[in-house]
C-alpha positions as YAML, in Angstrom:
chain: A
units: angstrom
residues:
- id: 1
  name: MET
  ca: [-111.46, -36.72, 46.67]
- id: 2
  name: ILE
  ca: [-108.22, -38.00, 44.85]
- id: 3
  name: ALA
  ca: [-107.52, -35.38, 42.91]
- id: 4
  name: LYS
  ca: [-108.90, -32.28, 40.94]
- id: 5
  name: VAL
  ca: [-108.39, -31.55, 37.43]
- id: 6
  name: ILE
  ca: [-107.99, -28.29, 36.23]
- id: 7
  name: VAL
  ca: [-107.42, -27.85, 32.30]
- id: 8
  name: TYR
  ca: [-106.55, -24.39, 30.20]
- id: 9
  name: GLY
  ca: [-105.97, -23.17, 27.22]
- id: 10
  name: GLU
  ca: [-106.37, -20.43, 24.68]
- id: 11
  name: THR
  ca: [-109.13, -21.95, 23.31]
- id: 12
  name: ARG
  ca: [-112.28, -24.69, 24.23]
- id: 13
  name: GLN
  ca: [-110.88, -26.86, 21.41]
- id: 14
  name: GLU
  ca: [-107.49, -27.05, 23.18]
- id: 15
  name: VAL
  ca: [-109.08, -27.50, 26.65]
- id: 16
  name: ILE
  ca: [-110.82, -30.77, 25.14]
- id: 17
  name: GLU
  ca: [-107.64, -31.93, 23.56]
- id: 18
  name: LYS
  ca: [-105.86, -31.40, 26.56]
- id: 19
  name: SER
  ca: [-108.32, -33.04, 28.79]
- id: 20
  name: LYS
  ca: [-108.53, -35.98, 26.47]
- id: 21
  name: THR
  ca: [-104.71, -36.62, 26.58]
- id: 22
  name: PHE
  ca: [-104.73, -36.32, 30.30]
- id: 23
  name: PHE
  ca: [-107.74, -38.73, 30.92]
- id: 24
  name: ASN
  ca: [-106.08, -41.29, 28.42]
- id: 25
  name: SER
  ca: [-102.90, -41.45, 30.19]
- id: 26
  name: TYR
  ca: [-103.68, -40.85, 33.58]
- id: 27
  name: THR
  ca: [-104.04, -43.93, 36.15]
- id: 28
  name: ILE
  ca: [-105.39, -44.86, 39.76]
- id: 29
  name: GLU
  ca: [-104.93, -48.34, 40.86]
- id: 30
  name: GLY
  ca: [-106.66, -50.00, 43.77]
- id: 31
  name: ILE
  ca: [-109.62, -48.10, 43.63]
- id: 32
  name: LYS
  ca: [-112.51, -47.47, 41.32]
- id: 33
  name: THR
  ca: [-112.72, -43.50, 39.87]
- id: 34
  name: ASN
  ca: [-114.83, -41.82, 37.55]
- id: 35
  name: ILE
  ca: [-112.09, -41.27, 34.77]
- id: 36
  name: PRO
  ca: [-113.66, -43.85, 32.30]
- id: 37
  name: LEU
  ca: [-116.97, -41.72, 32.98]
- id: 38
  name: PHE
  ca: [-115.49, -38.69, 31.98]
- id: 39
  name: GLN
  ca: [-113.34, -39.97, 29.01]
- id: 40
  name: LYS
  ca: [-116.98, -40.80, 27.07]
- id: 41
  name: PHE
  ca: [-118.80, -37.97, 28.31]
- id: 42
  name: ILE
  ca: [-115.96, -35.51, 26.97]
- id: 43
  name: ASP
  ca: [-116.32, -37.21, 23.55]
- id: 44
  name: SER
  ca: [-120.19, -36.95, 23.89]
- id: 45
  name: LYS
  ca: [-122.33, -34.67, 21.17]
- id: 46
  name: GLU
  ca: [-123.88, -32.86, 24.51]
- id: 47
  name: PHE
  ca: [-120.50, -31.56, 25.86]
- id: 48
  name: LEU
  ca: [-118.83, -31.10, 22.55]
- id: 49
  name: ASP
  ca: [-121.78, -28.96, 20.93]
- id: 50
  name: GLY
  ca: [-121.11, -26.93, 24.25]
- id: 51
  name: ASN
  ca: [-124.84, -25.93, 24.25]
- id: 52
  name: TYR
  ca: [-125.43, -27.42, 27.99]
- id: 53
  name: ASN
  ca: [-126.73, -26.39, 31.21]
- id: 54
  name: THR
  ca: [-125.98, -27.82, 34.81]
- id: 55
  name: ASN
  ca: [-127.96, -30.98, 34.34]
- id: 56
  name: VAL
  ca: [-126.48, -31.92, 31.30]
- id: 57
  name: LEU
  ca: [-124.51, -34.80, 33.00]
- id: 58
  name: MET
  ca: [-127.06, -36.17, 34.85]
- id: 59
  name: GLU
  ca: [-129.22, -36.26, 31.83]
- id: 60
  name: TRP
  ca: [-126.23, -37.60, 29.38]
- id: 61
  name: LEU
  ca: [-126.12, -40.21, 32.29]
- id: 62
  name: LEU
  ca: [-129.83, -41.29, 32.06]
- id: 63
  name: THR
  ca: [-129.55, -41.86, 28.95]
- id: 64
  name: ASN
  ca: [-126.02, -43.57, 28.97]
- id: 65
  name: LYS
  ca: [-126.51, -45.86, 31.65]
- id: 66
  name: GLU
  ca: [-125.76, -49.02, 30.15]
- id: 67
  name: GLU
  ca: [-122.93, -47.74, 28.24]
- id: 68
  name: VAL
  ca: [-121.12, -46.06, 31.21]
- id: 69
  name: ASN
  ca: [-122.23, -49.15, 33.33]
- id: 70
  name: ILE
  ca: [-123.36, -47.37, 36.38]
...
C-alpha cells in the first residue's frame, strides 16, 4: 500500500465531490495504481445510487472490465 485515502464531509454528495477532486488531482509516478479505476467507479450509477453491498465493486468490474482495462 502506498497511500490510504479517507474523505469526509457533511453529506454524501460533498464526500463524492471531494473524492472526485482528489482522484482527478493526485498523481503517483513510476508505478501502476488503481486511481483510474476509482475515477471511473465513483461516477458509476451503482456507486452514485448508493444502493449497493460489499460485492458492488467486483460486480461492477465484471460488467465493465473492457472499460477499465483489466
